[in-house]
ZAFIZA-774721 format. One record per residue (C-alpha): z, x, y; residue in three letters. Coordinates in nm, 3 decimals, padded with zeros to 5 digits. Each point is the difference from the previous one (the first is absolute). Example, Ala and Ser with C-alpha at 12.3 -4.5 7.8 and 13.67 -1.06 7.14 Angstrom:
<rs>
(r (00.780; 01.230; -00.450); 'Ala')
(r (-00.066; 00.137; 00.344); 'Ser')
</rs>
This chain:
<rs>
(r (02.181; -00.132; -02.298); 'Met')
(r (-00.151; -00.101; -00.333); 'Arg')
(r (-00.378; 00.005; 00.035); 'Ile')
(r (-00.284; -00.080; -00.237); 'Ala')
(r (-00.295; 00.240; 00.009); 'Val')
(r (-00.322; -00.135; -00.151); 'Phe')
(r (-00.254; 00.259; -00.109); 'Gly')
(r (00.290; 00.241; -00.044); 'Ala')
(r (-00.188; 00.227; -00.240); 'Asn')
(r (-00.304; 00.036; 00.226); 'Gly')
(r (-00.055; 00.299; 00.230); 'Pro')
(r (00.155; -00.168; 00.304); 'Thr')
(r (00.254; -00.200; -00.200); 'Gly')
(r (00.148; 00.316; -00.148); 'Arg')
(r (00.049; 00.145; 00.348); 'Arg')
(r (00.151; -00.324; 00.121); 'Leu')
(r (00.238; -00.029; -00.296); 'Thr')
(r (00.118; 00.361; 00.031); 'Ala')
(r (00.056; -00.020; 00.375); 'Gln')
(r (00.184; -00.332; -00.031); 'Ala')
(r (00.236; 00.146; -00.259); 'Leu')
(r (00.052; 00.309; 00.218); 'Asp')
(r (00.107; -00.234; 00.283); 'Arg')
(r (00.259; -00.166; -00.220); 'Gly')
(r (-00.181; -00.323; -00.080); 'His')
(r (00.009; -00.159; -00.343); 'Glu')
(r (-00.355; -00.037; -00.126); 'Val')
(r (-00.149; -00.241; -00.250); 'Val')
(r (-00.323; 00.178; -00.093); 'Ala')
(r (-00.247; -00.263; -00.115); 'Val')
(r (-00.274; 00.136; -00.224); 'Thr')
(r (-00.227; -00.101; -00.286); 'Arg')
(r (00.068; 00.330; -00.179); 'Arg')
(r (00.359; 00.028; -00.121); 'Pro')
(r (00.147; 00.349; -00.014); 'Gly')
(r (-00.241; 00.140; 00.258); 'Ser')
(r (00.275; 00.093; 00.247); 'Leu')
(r (00.274; 00.258; -00.048); 'Ala')
(r (00.356; -00.134; -00.014); 'Asp')
(r (00.199; 00.035; 00.321); 'Arg')
(r (00.329; -00.147; 00.123); 'Pro')
(r (-00.070; -00.328; 00.178); 'Gly')
(r (-00.335; -00.056; -00.177); 'Leu')
(r (-00.068; -00.302; -00.218); 'Thr')
(r (-00.337; -00.051; -00.165); 'Glu')
(r (-00.151; -00.347; -00.033); 'Ala')
(r (-00.318; -00.061; -00.199); 'Val')
(r (-00.224; -00.261; 00.156); 'Ala')
(r (-00.360; -00.075; 00.089); 'Asp')
(r (00.007; -00.060; 00.375); 'Ala')
(r (-00.242; -00.292; -00.037); 'Thr')
(r (00.224; -00.181; -00.254); 'Asp')
(r (00.225; -00.242; 00.196); 'Pro')
(r (00.267; -00.030; -00.270); 'Ala')
(r (00.024; 00.376; -00.056); 'Ala')
(r (00.013; 00.066; 00.374); 'Val')
(r (00.276; -00.258; 00.051); 'Ala')
(r (00.206; 00.162; -00.276); 'Ala')
(r (-00.044; 00.348; 00.150); 'Ala')
(r (00.115; -00.116; 00.344); 'Leu')
(r (00.328; -00.149; -00.114); 'Asp')
(r (00.286; 00.158; 00.198); 'Gly')
(r (-00.217; 00.197; 00.245); 'Thr')
(r (00.020; -00.003; 00.381); 'Asp')
(r (-00.351; 00.106; 00.100); 'Ala')
(r (-00.345; 00.059; -00.152); 'Val')
(r (-00.229; 00.295; 00.067); 'Leu')
(r (-00.349; -00.021; -00.145); 'Ser')
(r (-00.192; 00.321; -00.067); 'Ala')
(r (-00.251; -00.165; -00.232); 'Leu')
(r (-00.350; 00.142; -00.005); 'Gly')
(r (-00.339; -00.029; -00.164); 'Ala')
(r (-00.306; 00.220; -00.042); 'Arg')
(r (-00.337; -00.064; 00.163); 'Phe')
(r (-00.219; -00.232; -00.203); 'Ser')
(r (-00.327; -00.188; 00.037); 'Lys')
(r (00.172; -00.298; -00.161); 'Glu')
(r (00.224; -00.245; 00.182); 'Thr')
(r (00.355; 00.134; 00.038); 'Ile')
(r (00.295; -00.241; -00.001); 'Thr')
(r (00.296; 00.235; -00.055); 'Thr')
(r (00.122; -00.014; 00.359); 'Tyr')
(r (-00.034; -00.371; 00.068); 'Ser')
(r (00.124; -00.115; -00.342); 'Ala')
(r (00.305; 00.226; 00.015); 'Ser')
(r (00.073; -00.114; 00.357); 'Ala')
(r (00.003; -00.362; -00.115); 'Ala')
(r (00.233; 00.080; -00.290); 'Ala')
(r (00.231; 00.216; 00.213); 'Leu')
(r (00.033; -00.240; 00.292); 'Thr')
(r (00.059; -00.300; -00.227); 'Asp')
(r (00.270; 00.186; -00.194); 'Ala')
(r (00.163; 00.123; 00.320); 'Met')
(r (00.017; -00.355; 00.134); 'Ala')
(r (00.163; -00.116; -00.325); 'Arg')
(r (00.261; 00.276; 00.015); 'His')
(r (00.061; -00.027; 00.374); 'Gly')
(r (-00.118; 00.356; 00.066); 'Ile')
(r (-00.143; 00.032; 00.351); 'Lys')
(r (-00.108; 00.362; 00.055); 'Arg')
(r (-00.342; 00.114; -00.123); 'Leu')
(r (-00.194; 00.316; 00.082); 'Leu')
(r (-00.346; 00.025; -00.155); 'Ala')
(r (-00.251; 00.284; 00.020); 'Ile')
(r (-00.340; -00.105; 00.129); 'Ser')
(r (-00.252; 00.220; 00.186); 'Ser')
(r (-00.120; 00.082; 00.350); 'Ser')
(r (-00.334; -00.142; -00.117); 'Ile')
(r (00.158; -00.346; 00.011); 'Ala')
(r (-00.011; 00.027; 00.380); 'Asp')
(r (-00.366; -00.071; 00.093); 'Pro')
(r (00.045; 00.183; 00.332); 'Ala')
(r (00.130; 00.323; -00.157); 'Trp')
(r (-00.216; 00.299; 00.098); 'Arg')
(r (00.187; 00.334; 00.032); 'Pro')
(r (-00.063; 00.174; 00.332); 'Thr')
(r (-00.223; 00.307; -00.019); 'Gly')
(r (-00.067; -00.037; -00.373); 'Ala')
(r (-00.380; -00.019; 00.025); 'His')
(r (-00.079; 00.111; -00.356); 'Phe')
(r (00.263; -00.231; -00.146); 'Phe')
(r (-00.098; -00.302; 00.210); 'Asn')
(r (-00.374; 00.034; -00.053); 'His')
(r (-00.030; 00.153; -00.347); 'Val')
(r (00.315; -00.010; -00.214); 'Leu')
(r (00.134; -00.337; 00.107); 'Asp')
(r (-00.326; -00.194; -00.049); 'Pro')
(r (-00.070; 00.173; -00.332); 'Leu')
(r (00.345; 00.024; -00.159); 'Val')
(r (00.205; -00.282; 00.149); 'Asn')
(r (-00.258; -00.263; 00.092); 'Arg')
(r (-00.228; 00.053; -00.300); 'Arg')
(r (00.175; 00.165; -00.297); 'Leu')
(r (00.332; -00.158; 00.090); 'Gly')
(r (-00.132; -00.335; 00.119); 'Arg')
(r (00.145; -00.221; -00.275); 'Thr')
(r (00.335; 00.182; 00.014); 'Leu')
(r (00.038; -00.046; 00.375); 'His')
(r (-00.113; -00.361; -00.020); 'Glu')
(r (00.291; -00.068; -00.234); 'Asp')
(r (00.240; 00.189; 00.227); 'Met')
(r (-00.097; -00.241; 00.278); 'Arg')
(r (00.062; -00.295; -00.232); 'Arg')
(r (00.341; 00.152; -00.082); 'Met')
(r (00.081; 00.024; 00.370); 'Glu')
(r (-00.098; -00.366; 00.047); 'Asp')
(r (00.229; -00.107; -00.286); 'Val')
(r (00.294; 00.193; 00.144); 'Ile')
(r (-00.058; -00.112; 00.359); 'Arg')
(r (00.011; -00.365; -00.109); 'Ala')
(r (00.358; 00.033; -00.126); 'Thr')
(r (00.330; -00.035; 00.183); 'Gly')
(r (00.117; 00.340; -00.124); 'Leu')
(r (00.100; 00.295; 00.217); 'Asp')
(r (-00.310; 00.194; -00.093); 'Trp')
(r (-00.157; 00.324; 00.119); 'Thr')
(r (-00.353; 00.103; -00.091); 'Leu')
(r (-00.009; 00.380; -00.017); 'Val')
(r (-00.345; 00.141; 00.073); 'Arg')
(r (-00.063; 00.367; -00.083); 'Pro')
(r (-00.330; 00.174; 00.059); 'Ser')
(r (-00.156; 00.233; -00.261); 'Gly')
(r (00.278; 00.082; -00.246); 'Leu')
(r (00.061; 00.353; -00.123); 'Phe')
(r (00.270; 00.206; -00.169); 'Glu')
(r (00.238; 00.221; 00.198); 'His')
(r (00.337; 00.130; -00.123); 'Pro')
(r (00.218; -00.084; 00.301); 'Ala')
(r (00.048; -00.262; 00.268); 'Val')
(r (-00.162; 00.098; 00.330); 'Thr')
(r (00.037; -00.121; 00.358); 'Asp')
(r (-00.214; -00.308; -00.076); 'Tyr')
(r (-00.089; -00.267; 00.257); 'Arg')
(r (00.014; -00.379; -00.018); 'Thr')
(r (-00.178; -00.255; 00.219); 'Glu')
(r (-00.012; -00.379; -00.013); 'Glu')
(r (-00.309; -00.148; -00.172); 'Thr')
(r (-00.159; 00.336; -00.092); 'Ser')
(r (00.038; 00.364; 00.101); 'Ala')
(r (-00.257; 00.224; 00.168); 'Asp')
(r (-00.052; 00.253; -00.277); 'Gly')
(r (-00.200; 00.069; -00.314); 'Val')
(r (00.257; 00.115; -00.258); 'Phe')
(r (00.346; -00.086; -00.135); 'Thr')
(r (00.209; 00.211; -00.236); 'Ala')
(r (00.169; -00.202; -00.272); 'Arg')
(r (00.331; 00.163; 00.084); 'Thr')
(r (-00.035; -00.131; 00.356); 'Asp')
(r (-00.106; -00.345; -00.118); 'Leu')
(r (00.309; -00.028; -00.221); 'Ala')
(r (00.228; 00.131; 00.276); 'Ala')
(r (-00.142; -00.246; 00.252); 'Ser')
(r (00.065; -00.294; -00.231); 'Met')
(r (00.363; 00.096; -00.056); 'Leu')
(r (00.045; 00.060; 00.373); 'Arg')
(r (-00.142; -00.345; 00.073); 'Glu')
(r (00.228; -00.151; -00.261); 'Leu')
(r (00.293; 00.131; 00.205); 'Asp')
(r (-00.131; -00.041; 00.354); 'Glu')
(r (-00.203; -00.326; -00.025); 'Arg')
(r (-00.229; 00.094; 00.290); 'Arg')
(r (-00.309; -00.167; -00.147); 'Tyr')
(r (00.123; -00.323; -00.159); 'Val')
(r (-00.277; -00.261; -00.048); 'Arg')
(r (-00.272; 00.235; 00.118); 'Thr')
(r (-00.207; 00.293; -00.127); 'Ala')
(r (00.078; 00.365; 00.063); 'Val')
(r (-00.234; 00.296; -00.027); 'Gly')
(r (00.126; 00.334; -00.132); 'Val')
(r (-00.179; 00.331; 00.053); 'Ile')
(r (00.061; 00.368; -00.069); 'Thr')
(r (-00.109; 00.244; 00.268); 'Thr')
(r (00.171; 00.329; -00.092); 'Asp')
(r (-00.208; 00.068; -00.313); 'Val')
(r (-00.343; -00.102; -00.126); 'Arg')
(r (-00.136; -00.038; -00.353); 'Pro')
(r (-00.312; 00.137; -00.165); 'Asn')
(r (-00.253; -00.281; 00.059); 'Ile')
(r (-00.198; 00.042; -00.322); 'Ala')
(r (00.319; 00.010; -00.208); 'Lys')
(r (00.136; -00.307; 00.175); 'Leu')
(r (-00.315; -00.204; -00.073); 'Ile')
(r (00.001; 00.111; -00.363); 'Trp')
(r (00.369; -00.073; -00.060); 'Asn')
(r (00.019; -00.328; 00.189); 'Glu')
(r (-00.334; -00.160; -00.070); 'Gly')
(r (-00.164; 00.154; -00.304); 'Val')
(r (00.231; 00.164; -00.254); 'Lys')
(r (00.143; -00.228; -00.265); 'Lys')
(r (00.363; 00.023; -00.107); 'Lys')
</rs>
């Protein structure tokens, strides 16, 4: 399959691109920074701003499916990266006749998500980090979900919990809507998206993805995901 990966040079996008190539897919890696990915057989680089409709339409030409790993940093200002890119992507897909879309969102998008037994997370970290520091980011993720849900595409909203780095794919779990867990390794997130691309278990719904075999350092996770600038 020839797939377009948006946000291909980001921390999750790199995992997704590498795993897709390992599985034998052709990958169009869409990025704003040309030359940021190492050459590999089956890899084509396309330079585009994901919020630019014309550039997105050009990047999607000849592809069979779209996987969005776009991301943004926490900010006090209004964030529009997710919703604006969703509008550009879905419009371009409709023009090209591409039906399959998988887009990374967050467990936070589910208002009922509260991991079982995670007292410190539910009562301290979540209100402080996700609901306060990450408020504008998660508001735009919800707008993105609304844009995608309103389309006639075969979409899947992929909702990880707290993202962290881990070198290998684990025995991750998936659940419809959101998953009962606090953390998700990027390797597992990428693997779950490619598995869903093949299996189509969660078409036109959301799926939560969690890692249970390993856990990250909490302070490092908060710093890397919410504070440190690239």
